[in-house]
Each structure stands twice: as structure tokens, then as C-alpha cells.
C-alpha positions in Angstrom: -0.1 -25.3 -6.8 2.6 -22.6 -6.2 5.8 -22.8 -8.0 8.5 -23.9 -5.4 10.9 -20.8 -6.4 7.8 -18.3 -6.2 8.6 -15.9 -3.1 5.7 -15.3 -0.7 3.9 -12.1 -1.1 4.4 -9.6 1.8 1.8 -7.1 2.8 1.7 -4.2 5.4 -1.2 -1.9 6.3 -1.1 1.5 7.7 -3.2 3.6 9.6 -2.7 7.4 10.1 -4.8 10.3 11.5 -3.8 14.0 12.3 -3.7 13.3 15.9 -0.7 10.8 15.4 2.8 11.9 15.2 3.3 9.2 12.4 1.5 6.4 10.7 1.6 3.2 12.5 1.7 -0.6 11.3 -1.8 -1.8 12.0 -1.4 -5.4 10.0 1.3 -7.4 8.3 1.9 -10.7 7.0 3.2 -12.8 4.3 1.6 -15.5 2.1 -1.9 -16.3 2.9 -2.0 -13.5 5.6 -0.7 -11.0 2.9 -3.3 -12.0 0.4 -6.1 -11.5 3.0 -4.8 -8.1 3.8 -4.9 -7.1 0.2 -8.2 -8.6 -0.4 -9.8 -7.0 2.8 -8.4 -3.6 1.8 -9.7 -4.1 -1.9 -13.1 -5.0 -0.4 -13.2 -2.0 1.7 -12.3 0.5 -1.1 -8.8 1.1 0.5 -6.2 2.1 -2.0 -3.4 -0.6 -2.5 0.2 0.7 -3.2 2.6 -1.9 -4.4 6.4 -1.4 -3.7 8.4 -4.5 -2.7 11.2 -2.2 -1.4 8.7 0.0 0.9 6.9 -3.1 2.0 10.3 -4.9 2.9 11.1 -1.9 5.2 7.8 -1.7 6.7 7.8 -5.4 7.7 10.4 -4.6 10.0 8.4 -2.5 12.0 6.5 -4.1 15.0 2.4 -4.2 14.9 1.0 -1.2 16.4 4.3 1.0 16.2 4.7 4.2 14.4 6.8 3.9 11.2 10.5 5.0 11.6 11.6 8.6 10.9 13.6 7.3 8.0 10.3 6.5 6.3 8.5 9.6 6.9 9.2 11.2 3.6 8.4 8.2 1.5 5.3 7.4 3.5 4.2 11.1 3.3 4.5 11.1 -0.6 2.4 7.9 -0.5 -0.4 9.7 1.7 -0.4 12.8 -0.4 -0.8 10.6 -3.5 -3.7 8.9 -2.0 -5.1 12.1 -1.0 -5.1 13.5 -4.5 -6.4 10.2 -6.0 -9.3 10.0 -3.4 -10.4 13.7 -4.2 -10.2 13.0 -8.0 -12.3 9.8 -8.0 -14.4 9.1 -5.3 -16.4 6.4 -6.9 -14.0 3.9 -8.1 -10.8 2.5 -6.2 -7.4 3.1 -7.9 -4.8 0.6 -7.5 -1.1 1.6 -7.8 0.5 -0.5 -10.2 4.3 -1.8 -10.0 6.6 1.0 -10.9 6.9 4.5 -9.3 5.0 6.4 -12.0 2.2 3.8 -13.1 -1.3 4.2 -12.1 -4.2 2.2 -13.1 -7.9 1.6 -12.2 -7.6 -2.2 -12.1 -7.9 -2.3 -16.0 -5.1 -3.8 -17.6 -3.1 -1.7 -20.1 -4.6 1.7 -18.8 -2.0 3.8 -17.0 -1.7 7.6 -16.7 1.5 8.8 -15.1 0.2 12.4 -15.0 -2.2 11.7 -12.0 
């Protein structure tokens, strides 16, 4: 049973391809829906980035809408990070741990901020 003061988790999924002007929000939700979004991403080998601040801002974007220009730089940096990770490790998904410079491969205690 969930603790009464525990805030519900939020999740937002973005999609982007070169023909688009900007990434768009393709899924978002809180609580059980957020957990399902995260689980489906992990099952599909999609990288997951944890940032409460960024998710909070993206939750304000309507479904199937592009992200606002104010978030271009932040999301571009995230996409560049994902591109580097995908090119470094094609076999095993890498999850972004909390904090701006901590990266892990889902194994507790292993982090390498130099990636």
C-alpha cells in the first residue's frame, strides 16, 4: 500500500525525427499510467531519463504537441546524451539516475559521470 504522503510519479514520453521542427509529447501520465509508460519504455529498450523539473514542465504540454521553444536546449542536450549512449552501448539499455551527472546501467552503485 502506498504511503499517504508519497507524491504520485509523473512520466512523459517524447518522440522526434529529423523531419519535425521539434520533439513532441506522445504520452504522459501520473501514478499507474506513469508507471506503465516507464515500464513499456524499459521493456522496449528505450532510454529513461529522470528529471522531476523537466517532467513537470513537459506535463504542461498537450499530447501530440511539440515542446515549447523554451525547452529546446534542454531537450536537445538530452537527445545528444542519448545519441552518445546509443553509439557507445548498443547491447544494454542505460538508465539515467537522479542527478544531472550520474549515469548507470541499472546496477546499484555503478555510476560514471564521464560518459
